[in-house]
Residue frames as qw, qx, qy, qz and C-alpha x, y, z in Angstrom:
[[0.223, 0.846, -0.147, -0.461, 19.16, 37.64, -72.69],
 [0.145, -0.432, 0.799, 0.393, 21.65, 35.29, -74.37],
 [0.400, 0.297, 0.866, 0.045, 18.81, 33.08, -75.39],
 [0.374, 0.821, 0.288, -0.321, 17.07, 36.04, -77.04],
 [0.025, 0.726, -0.514, -0.457, 20.34, 36.84, -78.83],
 [0.255, -0.176, 0.913, 0.266, 20.71, 33.35, -80.12],
 [0.418, 0.544, 0.715, -0.138, 17.04, 33.07, -81.08],
 [0.284, 0.862, 0.028, -0.418, 17.34, 36.41, -82.97],
 [0.101, -0.576, 0.694, 0.419, 20.43, 35.24, -84.68],
 [0.334, 0.084, 0.922, 0.175, 18.94, 32.00, -85.85],
 [0.372, 0.709, 0.546, -0.247, 15.76, 33.66, -86.97],
 [0.144, 0.845, -0.212, -0.470, 17.68, 36.24, -88.87],
 [0.196, -0.351, 0.828, 0.392, 19.88, 33.61, -90.57],
 [0.389, 0.369, 0.841, 0.073, 16.75, 31.85, -91.76],
 [0.308, 0.845, 0.335, -0.280, 15.22, 35.07, -92.99],
 [0.124, 0.903, -0.267, -0.312, 18.29, 36.87, -94.43],
 [0.894, 0.345, -0.201, 0.204, 20.61, 33.95, -95.25],
 [0.560, -0.737, 0.286, 0.249, 24.28, 33.88, -94.37],
 [0.832, 0.164, 0.267, 0.457, 27.72, 33.84, -95.92],
 [0.399, 0.634, 0.046, 0.661, 28.42, 37.42, -96.91],
 [0.319, -0.001, -0.406, 0.856, 29.76, 40.12, -94.72],
 [0.282, -0.210, -0.056, -0.935, 26.66, 42.26, -95.12],
 [0.713, -0.336, -0.442, -0.428, 24.23, 39.54, -94.18],
 [0.649, -0.210, -0.592, 0.429, 26.32, 38.45, -91.22],
 [0.102, 0.094, -0.260, 0.956, 26.39, 42.07, -90.07],
 [0.484, -0.278, -0.214, -0.802, 22.66, 42.31, -90.41],
 [0.749, -0.273, -0.600, -0.066, 22.16, 39.07, -88.56],
 [0.504, -0.129, -0.529, 0.671, 24.27, 40.27, -85.65],
 [0.092, -0.152, 0.091, -0.980, 22.56, 43.65, -85.61],
 [0.621, -0.324, -0.377, -0.606, 19.11, 42.08, -85.49],
 [0.727, -0.242, -0.608, 0.206, 20.18, 39.59, -82.76],
 [0.309, -0.021, -0.408, 0.859, 21.59, 42.42, -80.67],
 [0.317, -0.266, -0.111, -0.904, 18.45, 44.45, -81.14],
 [0.737, -0.342, -0.484, -0.324, 16.32, 41.57, -79.90],
 [0.665, -0.179, -0.557, 0.464, 18.62, 40.86, -76.94],
 [0.133, 0.203, -0.251, 0.937, 18.54, 44.49, -75.89],
 [0.562, -0.499, -0.351, -0.558, 14.88, 43.99, -74.91],
 [0.812, -0.466, -0.329, 0.123, 16.30, 42.16, -71.85],
 [0.656, 0.035, -0.242, 0.714, 19.64, 43.81, -71.43],
 [0.067, 0.477, -0.015, 0.876, 18.65, 47.45, -71.23],
 [0.579, -0.647, -0.145, -0.473, 15.94, 47.18, -68.51],
 [0.873, -0.325, -0.237, 0.277, 18.29, 44.96, -66.44],
 [0.538, 0.192, -0.153, 0.807, 21.18, 47.46, -66.75],
 [0.181, -0.615, -0.055, -0.765, 18.89, 50.30, -65.69],
 [0.769, -0.582, -0.193, -0.180, 17.75, 48.44, -62.54],
 [0.834, -0.126, -0.196, 0.500, 21.33, 47.52, -61.68],
 [0.349, 0.373, -0.083, 0.856, 22.46, 51.12, -62.03],
 [0.392, -0.647, -0.085, -0.649, 19.60, 52.58, -60.08],
 [0.851, -0.472, -0.226, 0.035, 20.27, 50.06, -57.28],
 [0.703, 0.045, -0.170, 0.690, 23.96, 51.02, -57.27],
 [0.091, 0.497, -0.018, 0.863, 23.18, 54.70, -57.20],
 [0.615, -0.639, -0.177, -0.427, 20.58, 54.26, -54.40],
 [0.869, -0.315, -0.231, 0.304, 23.15, 52.32, -52.36],
 [0.508, 0.247, -0.114, 0.817, 25.72, 55.05, -52.85],
 [0.171, -0.594, -0.075, -0.782, 23.31, 57.78, -51.84],
 [0.753, -0.578, -0.235, -0.209, 22.12, 55.96, -48.77],
 [0.803, -0.229, -0.207, 0.509, 25.73, 55.40, -47.52],
 [0.369, 0.272, -0.033, 0.888, 26.60, 59.11, -48.15],
 [0.343, -0.616, -0.166, -0.689, 23.49, 60.72, -46.70],
 [0.751, -0.531, -0.386, 0.075, 23.56, 61.03, -42.99],
 [0.550, -0.776, 0.056, 0.304, 26.35, 61.71, -40.59],
 [0.251, 0.878, -0.394, -0.103, 29.63, 63.33, -41.55],
 [0.537, -0.407, 0.736, 0.068, 31.44, 60.13, -40.47],
 [0.762, 0.319, 0.559, 0.067, 29.96, 58.33, -43.46],
 [0.445, 0.894, -0.049, -0.009, 31.06, 61.18, -45.78],
 [0.160, -0.790, 0.590, 0.037, 34.58, 61.05, -44.36],
 [0.701, -0.154, 0.695, 0.035, 34.63, 57.28, -44.81],
 [0.715, 0.632, 0.297, -0.029, 33.69, 57.66, -48.40],
 [0.284, 0.904, -0.319, -0.002, 36.78, 59.69, -49.01]]
């Protein structure tokens, strides 16, 4: 994902130029948009795995529910 961010930043710098606050903002925005292609699906998978792990540990006996408290 960092590679996508850096590639997006460099591509945007070539396209938009650099040096002013507005172009630097646009470069960062474009780079972050490109990097989100990798970040967002990864974050969704990590969250789902965490939720599944929590549900599995809480479902079952009352001992596991008491241990969670």
